[in-house]
ROVEXBA-202494 format. One record per residue (C-alpha): x, y, z; residue number from 1; residue in one letter. Coordinates in Angstrom, 1 decimal, decimal comma, padded with zeros to 4 digits. Layout:
N
<x X&y Y&z Z&k NUM&r A>
...
This chain:
298
<x 109,5&y 100,2&z 070,6&k 1&r X>
<x 109,9&y 104,0&z 070,7&k 2&r X>
<x 110,5&y 106,8&z 068,1&k 3&r X>
<x 114,3&y 106,6&z 068,5&k 4&r X>
<x 114,2&y 102,9&z 067,5&k 5&r X>
<x 112,0&y 103,7&z 064,4&k 6&r X>
<x 114,1&y 106,7&z 063,4&k 7&r X>
<x 117,3&y 104,7&z 063,7&k 8&r X>
<x 115,9&y 102,0&z 061,5&k 9&r X>
<x 114,9&y 104,4&z 058,8&k 10&r X>
<x 118,3&y 106,1&z 058,7&k 11&r X>
<x 120,1&y 102,8&z 058,4&k 12&r X>
<x 117,8&y 101,9&z 055,5&k 13&r X>
<x 118,3&y 105,2&z 053,9&k 14&r X>
<x 122,1&y 105,5&z 054,4&k 15&r X>
<x 123,1&y 101,9&z 054,1&k 16&r X>
<x 125,0&y 101,3&z 057,3&k 17&r X>
<x 124,8&y 101,5&z 061,1&k 18&r X>
<x 127,8&y 103,9&z 061,2&k 19&r X>
<x 126,3&y 106,3&z 058,7&k 20&r X>
<x 123,1&y 106,4&z 060,7&k 21&r X>
<x 125,0&y 107,0&z 063,9&k 22&r X>
<x 126,7&y 110,0&z 062,4&k 23&r X>
<x 123,5&y 111,4&z 061,0&k 24&r X>
<x 121,8&y 111,1&z 064,5&k 25&r X>
<x 124,8&y 112,3&z 066,4&k 26&r X>
<x 125,2&y 109,2&z 068,4&k 27&r X>
<x 127,5&y 106,1&z 068,6&k 28&r X>
<x 127,3&y 103,0&z 066,4&k 29&r X>
<x 126,9&y 100,8&z 069,5&k 30&r X>
<x 123,9&y 102,9&z 070,5&k 31&r X>
<x 122,3&y 102,4&z 067,1&k 32&r X>
<x 123,0&y 098,7&z 067,2&k 33&r X>
<x 121,3&y 098,5&z 070,6&k 34&r X>
<x 118,3&y 100,3&z 069,3&k 35&r X>
<x 117,9&y 098,0&z 066,4&k 36&r X>
<x 118,4&y 094,9&z 068,6&k 37&r X>
<x 115,7&y 096,1&z 070,9&k 38&r X>
<x 113,4&y 096,9&z 068,0&k 39&r X>
<x 113,9&y 093,4&z 066,5&k 40&r X>
<x 113,2&y 091,8&z 069,9&k 41&r X>
<x 110,0&y 093,8&z 070,2&k 42&r X>
<x 108,8&y 092,9&z 066,7&k 43&r X>
<x 110,1&y 089,3&z 066,8&k 44&r X>
<x 111,7&y 089,6&z 063,4&k 45&r X>
<x 115,2&y 090,3&z 061,9&k 46&r X>
<x 115,2&y 093,6&z 060,1&k 47&r X>
<x 118,7&y 093,6&z 058,7&k 48&r X>
<x 120,9&y 090,7&z 057,4&k 49&r X>
<x 124,2&y 091,4&z 058,9&k 50&r X>
<x 126,0&y 088,3&z 057,6&k 51&r X>
<x 126,6&y 089,7&z 054,1&k 52&r X>
<x 129,6&y 092,0&z 053,3&k 53&r X>
<x 127,1&y 094,7&z 052,4&k 54&r X>
<x 124,3&y 094,9&z 054,9&k 55&r X>
<x 120,9&y 094,1&z 053,4&k 56&r X>
<x 117,4&y 094,8&z 054,7&k 57&r X>
<x 115,3&y 091,6&z 055,1&k 58&r X>
<x 111,8&y 091,1&z 053,6&k 59&r X>
<x 110,4&y 091,8&z 057,1&k 60&r X>
<x 112,5&y 094,9&z 057,3&k 61&r X>
<x 111,1&y 096,1&z 053,9&k 62&r X>
<x 107,5&y 095,5&z 055,2&k 63&r X>
<x 108,2&y 097,4&z 058,4&k 64&r X>
<x 109,8&y 100,3&z 056,6&k 65&r X>
<x 106,3&y 101,4&z 055,2&k 66&r X>
<x 104,9&y 101,4&z 058,8&k 67&r X>
<x 108,0&y 103,2&z 060,1&k 68&r X>
<x 107,7&y 106,0&z 057,6&k 69&r X>
<x 104,1&y 106,5&z 058,4&k 70&r X>
<x 104,8&y 106,5&z 062,2&k 71&r X>
<x 107,5&y 109,2&z 061,9&k 72&r X>
<x 105,5&y 111,3&z 059,4&k 73&r X>
<x 102,4&y 111,3&z 061,6&k 74&r X>
<x 104,5&y 112,1&z 064,6&k 75&r X>
<x 106,2&y 115,0&z 062,9&k 76&r X>
<x 102,9&y 116,2&z 061,5&k 77&r X>
<x 101,3&y 116,2&z 064,9&k 78&r X>
<x 104,2&y 118,1&z 066,4&k 79&r X>
<x 104,0&y 120,7&z 063,6&k 80&r X>
<x 100,3&y 121,1&z 063,2&k 81&r X>
<x 099,0&y 120,8&z 066,7&k 82&r X>
<x 101,9&y 121,9&z 068,9&k 83&r X>
<x 103,9&y 125,1&z 069,3&k 84&r X>
<x 106,4&y 125,3&z 066,5&k 85&r X>
<x 108,9&y 126,6&z 069,0&k 86&r X>
<x 109,0&y 123,2&z 070,6&k 87&r X>
<x 110,0&y 121,3&z 067,4&k 88&r X>
<x 113,6&y 120,2&z 067,9&k 89&r X>
<x 114,4&y 118,4&z 064,7&k 90&r X>
<x 117,4&y 118,7&z 062,3&k 91&r X>
<x 117,2&y 119,5&z 058,6&k 92&r X>
<x 120,0&y 119,1&z 056,1&k 93&r X>
<x 119,4&y 121,7&z 053,4&k 94&r X>
<x 121,5&y 121,8&z 050,3&k 95&r X>
<x 121,6&y 124,9&z 048,0&k 96&r X>
<x 123,6&y 126,2&z 045,1&k 97&r X>
<x 125,5&y 129,5&z 045,2&k 98&r X>
<x 122,9&y 131,4&z 043,1&k 99&r X>
<x 120,4&y 130,9&z 045,9&k 100&r X>
<x 123,0&y 131,5&z 048,7&k 101&r X>
<x 123,9&y 134,9&z 047,1&k 102&r X>
<x 120,2&y 136,0&z 046,8&k 103&r X>
<x 117,3&y 134,9&z 049,0&k 104&r X>
<x 118,7&y 132,2&z 051,2&k 105&r X>
<x 119,1&y 134,5&z 054,2&k 106&r X>
<x 115,4&y 135,4&z 054,0&k 107&r X>
<x 114,5&y 131,7&z 054,0&k 108&r X>
<x 116,7&y 130,9&z 057,0&k 109&r X>
<x 115,2&y 133,9&z 058,9&k 110&r X>
<x 111,7&y 132,6&z 058,2&k 111&r X>
<x 112,6&y 129,0&z 059,3&k 112&r X>
<x 114,3&y 130,3&z 062,5&k 113&r X>
<x 111,3&y 132,5&z 063,3&k 114&r X>
<x 108,8&y 129,6&z 062,9&k 115&r X>
<x 111,0&y 126,8&z 064,3&k 116&r X>
<x 113,5&y 128,5&z 066,7&k 117&r X>
<x 114,6&y 125,1&z 068,2&k 118&r X>
<x 115,2&y 123,4&z 064,9&k 119&r X>
<x 118,8&y 123,0&z 063,6&k 120&r X>
<x 119,4&y 123,8&z 060,0&k 121&r X>
<x 122,6&y 122,3&z 058,5&k 122&r X>
<x 123,3&y 124,3&z 055,3&k 123&r X>
<x 125,4&y 122,8&z 052,5&k 124&r X>
<x 126,3&y 125,2&z 049,7&k 125&r X>
<x 127,8&y 123,4&z 046,8&k 126&r X>
<x 127,8&y 122,9&z 043,0&k 127&r X>
<x 124,7&y 121,5&z 041,3&k 128&r X>
<x 125,9&y 117,9&z 040,6&k 129&r X>
<x 127,4&y 117,6&z 044,1&k 130&r X>
<x 124,1&y 118,6&z 045,7&k 131&r X>
<x 122,3&y 116,1&z 043,5&k 132&r X>
<x 124,7&y 113,3&z 044,6&k 133&r X>
<x 124,3&y 114,2&z 048,3&k 134&r X>
<x 120,5&y 114,2&z 047,9&k 135&r X>
<x 120,5&y 110,8&z 046,2&k 136&r X>
<x 122,8&y 109,4&z 048,8&k 137&r X>
<x 120,4&y 110,5&z 051,6&k 138&r X>
<x 122,8&y 113,1&z 053,0&k 139&r X>
<x 120,3&y 115,9&z 052,4&k 140&r X>
<x 116,7&y 116,2&z 053,4&k 141&r X>
<x 115,9&y 118,9&z 050,9&k 142&r X>
<x 117,8&y 120,5&z 048,0&k 143&r X>
<x 117,3&y 123,8&z 046,3&k 144&r X>
<x 119,0&y 123,8&z 042,9&k 145&r X>
<x 118,5&y 124,4&z 039,1&k 146&r X>
<x 116,6&y 121,8&z 037,1&k 147&r X>
<x 115,6&y 119,9&z 035,2&k 148&r X>
<x 114,2&y 118,1&z 038,2&k 149&r X>
<x 111,6&y 115,6&z 037,1&k 150&r X>
<x 110,9&y 111,9&z 037,9&k 151&r X>
<x 108,4&y 109,7&z 039,7&k 152&r X>
<x 110,9&y 109,3&z 042,5&k 153&r X>
<x 111,1&y 113,1&z 043,2&k 154&r X>
<x 108,8&y 115,6&z 044,9&k 155&r X>
<x 109,4&y 119,1&z 043,5&k 156&r X>
<x 108,3&y 122,6&z 044,0&k 157&r X>
<x 109,0&y 125,3&z 041,4&k 158&r X>
<x 111,0&y 128,3&z 042,8&k 159&r X>
<x 111,2&y 130,6&z 039,7&k 160&r X>
<x 113,7&y 131,3&z 036,9&k 161&r X>
<x 117,0&y 133,2&z 036,9&k 162&r X>
<x 118,5&y 134,7&z 033,8&k 163&r X>
<x 122,2&y 134,3&z 032,9&k 164&r X>
<x 124,0&y 136,4&z 030,3&k 165&r X>
<x 127,5&y 136,5&z 028,9&k 166&r X>
<x 129,5&y 139,3&z 030,6&k 167&r X>
<x 133,0&y 140,8&z 030,1&k 168&r X>
<x 135,1&y 143,5&z 031,5&k 169&r X>
<x 135,2&y 146,7&z 029,5&k 170&r X>
<x 138,9&y 146,1&z 029,5&k 171&r X>
<x 138,4&y 143,5&z 026,7&k 172&r X>
<x 136,7&y 146,1&z 024,4&k 173&r X>
<x 133,8&y 144,0&z 023,3&k 174&r X>
<x 131,3&y 146,8&z 023,4&k 175&r X>
<x 133,3&y 148,7&z 020,8&k 176&r X>
<x 133,5&y 146,0&z 018,2&k 177&r X>
<x 130,0&y 144,6&z 017,6&k 178&r X>
<x 126,5&y 144,9&z 019,0&k 179&r X>
<x 125,8&y 141,1&z 019,0&k 180&r X>
<x 128,1&y 138,2&z 019,3&k 181&r X>
<x 127,8&y 134,5&z 018,4&k 182&r X>
<x 129,7&y 131,5&z 019,7&k 183&r X>
<x 132,3&y 131,8&z 016,9&k 184&r X>
<x 133,0&y 135,5&z 018,0&k 185&r X>
<x 133,6&y 134,4&z 021,6&k 186&r X>
<x 135,4&y 131,2&z 021,0&k 187&r X>
<x 138,9&y 132,8&z 021,0&k 188&r X>
<x 138,5&y 134,4&z 024,4&k 189&r X>
<x 139,1&y 132,4&z 027,7&k 190&r X>
<x 135,8&y 131,3&z 029,3&k 191&r X>
<x 135,7&y 131,5&z 033,1&k 192&r X>
<x 133,0&y 129,4&z 034,8&k 193&r X>
<x 132,3&y 126,9&z 037,6&k 194&r X>
<x 133,8&y 123,4&z 037,5&k 195&r X>
<x 132,3&y 120,4&z 035,6&k 196&r X>
<x 130,2&y 119,6&z 038,7&k 197&r X>
<x 128,1&y 122,6&z 037,9&k 198&r X>
<x 125,3&y 122,6&z 035,3&k 199&r X>
<x 126,6&y 126,0&z 034,1&k 200&r X>
<x 129,7&y 124,3&z 032,8&k 201&r X>
<x 127,4&y 121,9&z 030,8&k 202&r X>
<x 125,3&y 124,8&z 029,5&k 203&r X>
<x 128,3&y 126,7&z 028,2&k 204&r X>
<x 129,8&y 123,7&z 026,5&k 205&r X>
<x 126,5&y 122,9&z 024,8&k 206&r X>
<x 126,0&y 126,5&z 023,7&k 207&r X>
<x 129,3&y 126,4&z 021,8&k 208&r X>
<x 129,1&y 122,8&z 020,4&k 209&r X>
<x 125,5&y 123,0&z 019,2&k 210&r X>
<x 126,7&y 126,0&z 017,1&k 211&r X>
<x 129,7&y 124,1&z 015,8&k 212&r X>
<x 132,2&y 126,1&z 017,9&k 213&r X>
<x 134,7&y 125,2&z 020,6&k 214&r X>
<x 136,0&y 127,6&z 023,2&k 215&r X>
<x 139,7&y 128,2&z 023,1&k 216&r X>
<x 140,0&y 127,6&z 026,8&k 217&r X>
<x 137,7&y 127,1&z 029,8&k 218&r X>
<x 139,1&y 128,2&z 033,2&k 219&r X>
<x 137,1&y 126,8&z 036,2&k 220&r X>
<x 136,7&y 127,4&z 039,9&k 221&r X>
<x 134,1&y 126,5&z 042,5&k 222&r X>
<x 132,8&y 130,0&z 043,4&k 223&r X>
<x 130,5&y 132,2&z 041,4&k 224&r X>
<x 131,9&y 135,2&z 043,3&k 225&r X>
<x 135,4&y 134,3&z 042,2&k 226&r X>
<x 134,2&y 133,8&z 038,6&k 227&r X>
<x 132,8&y 137,3&z 038,6&k 228&r X>
<x 136,0&y 138,8&z 040,2&k 229&r X>
<x 138,2&y 137,1&z 037,5&k 230&r X>
<x 135,9&y 138,4&z 034,8&k 231&r X>
<x 136,0&y 142,0&z 036,3&k 232&r X>
<x 139,8&y 141,7&z 036,1&k 233&r X>
<x 139,6&y 141,1&z 032,4&k 234&r X>
<x 140,9&y 137,5&z 032,4&k 235&r X>
<x 138,0&y 136,2&z 030,3&k 236&r X>
<x 134,3&y 136,2&z 029,7&k 237&r X>
<x 131,7&y 134,5&z 031,9&k 238&r X>
<x 128,0&y 133,6&z 032,0&k 239&r X>
<x 126,6&y 135,3&z 035,1&k 240&r X>
<x 123,2&y 136,3&z 036,5&k 241&r X>
<x 122,7&y 140,1&z 036,2&k 242&r X>
<x 120,4&y 140,1&z 039,2&k 243&r X>
<x 123,3&y 139,0&z 041,4&k 244&r X>
<x 126,0&y 141,2&z 039,8&k 245&r X>
<x 123,9&y 144,3&z 039,1&k 246&r X>
<x 126,2&y 146,5&z 041,2&k 247&r X>
<x 129,2&y 145,5&z 039,1&k 248&r X>
<x 127,2&y 146,3&z 035,9&k 249&r X>
<x 126,0&y 149,7&z 037,2&k 250&r X>
<x 129,6&y 150,5&z 038,2&k 251&r X>
<x 130,8&y 149,7&z 034,7&k 252&r X>
<x 133,0&y 146,9&z 036,0&k 253&r X>
<x 131,0&y 144,3&z 034,0&k 254&r X>
<x 129,4&y 144,7&z 030,6&k 255&r X>
<x 126,5&y 142,5&z 029,4&k 256&r X>
<x 127,1&y 141,0&z 025,9&k 257&r X>
<x 124,2&y 140,7&z 023,5&k 258&r X>
<x 124,6&y 137,2&z 022,1&k 259&r X>
<x 122,7&y 134,9&z 019,8&k 260&r X>
<x 121,4&y 132,3&z 020,0&k 261&r X>
<x 119,8&y 133,2&z 023,3&k 262&r X>
<x 120,2&y 131,1&z 026,5&k 263&r X>
<x 117,2&y 129,9&z 028,3&k 264&r X>
<x 116,8&y 131,0&z 032,0&k 265&r X>
<x 117,6&y 128,4&z 034,7&k 266&r X>
<x 114,6&y 127,0&z 036,5&k 267&r X>
<x 115,1&y 126,4&z 040,2&k 268&r X>
<x 113,3&y 123,8&z 042,3&k 269&r X>
<x 113,0&y 122,5&z 045,8&k 270&r X>
<x 113,6&y 118,8&z 045,4&k 271&r X>
<x 113,4&y 115,8&z 047,7&k 272&r X>
<x 113,0&y 112,1&z 047,2&k 273&r X>
<x 109,3&y 111,2&z 047,1&k 274&r X>
<x 109,8&y 108,4&z 049,7&k 275&r X>
<x 111,4&y 110,8&z 052,2&k 276&r X>
<x 108,9&y 113,7&z 052,0&k 277&r X>
<x 108,0&y 114,8&z 055,5&k 278&r X>
<x 105,6&y 117,5&z 056,8&k 279&r X>
<x 108,6&y 119,7&z 057,8&k 280&r X>
<x 110,3&y 119,6&z 054,4&k 281&r X>
<x 106,9&y 120,4&z 052,7&k 282&r X>
<x 106,7&y 123,5&z 054,9&k 283&r X>
<x 110,2&y 124,5&z 054,2&k 284&r X>
<x 109,6&y 124,1&z 050,4&k 285&r X>
<x 106,6&y 126,4&z 050,8&k 286&r X>
<x 108,8&y 128,9&z 052,6&k 287&r X>
<x 111,4&y 128,7&z 049,9&k 288&r X>
<x 108,8&y 129,5&z 047,2&k 289&r X>
<x 107,6&y 132,5&z 049,3&k 290&r X>
<x 111,2&y 133,7&z 049,8&k 291&r X>
<x 112,4&y 133,3&z 046,3&k 292&r X>
<x 113,2&y 136,5&z 044,4&k 293&r X>
<x 113,6&y 134,6&z 041,1&k 294&r X>
<x 111,2&y 135,3&z 038,2&k 295&r X>
<x 107,8&y 133,6&z 038,2&k 296&r X>
<x 106,4&y 135,4&z 035,2&k 297&r X>
<x 106,2&y 132,4&z 033,0&k 298&r X>
């Protein structure tokens, strides 16, 4: 039994198939099958029931899984704590949303590269719900995304808040009509936002509906930058973070609308399944908290 055997077993359990584990470990399915066969021969037990249409872990496999996680965690911890970080050659799949990618993600990646120059970081920038699905499916080791992020099955670290406000181009003339706007005032104007896989889409719909109003039209795309560009062009209003689009505000291309009721800031978290927490993801979560430029005042 060696670490490759144990690692292969854990990824099969996590992803649900030999082929998925092979893709994650950048090897072939026959190689994964051979590792598991050798591991089962060494232990003298069957770890996976291959007869069913959907492969299932055996009772012996479930028992071994606890030991396997402890083996890999201890090995990683020894490598990180006692050896030169430059010698660590692991791979981390990190999922983030665009608000992070447009602000402090570069600083985080620089810090990781400085501390672990031989480690590979696979970045996945996507919408909130997509990142959540990938995390739950075992395709990500760590996710940085807006909450809520609570549950006994999750390990989380708070990364600060970011404020979103309604914005419009001066071309629409809002600043000349009123000083404060409510959902009814804005309901007749097209709303530009991210698609339904973003939590911002849900927040906007809830803001209107809880105040007994329905937006005339919601136009969606998958890029916060495109949302801002369309808003600058005067095609509608959008809920955007001033910290990211401060240059457009200063240049007069975007105007913040004072609205009521107010919208709570988004809390951001580093999230990972509790059963898959490792020393390296703990360290990266700490780095993320240090790199974050979001508001920690609360």
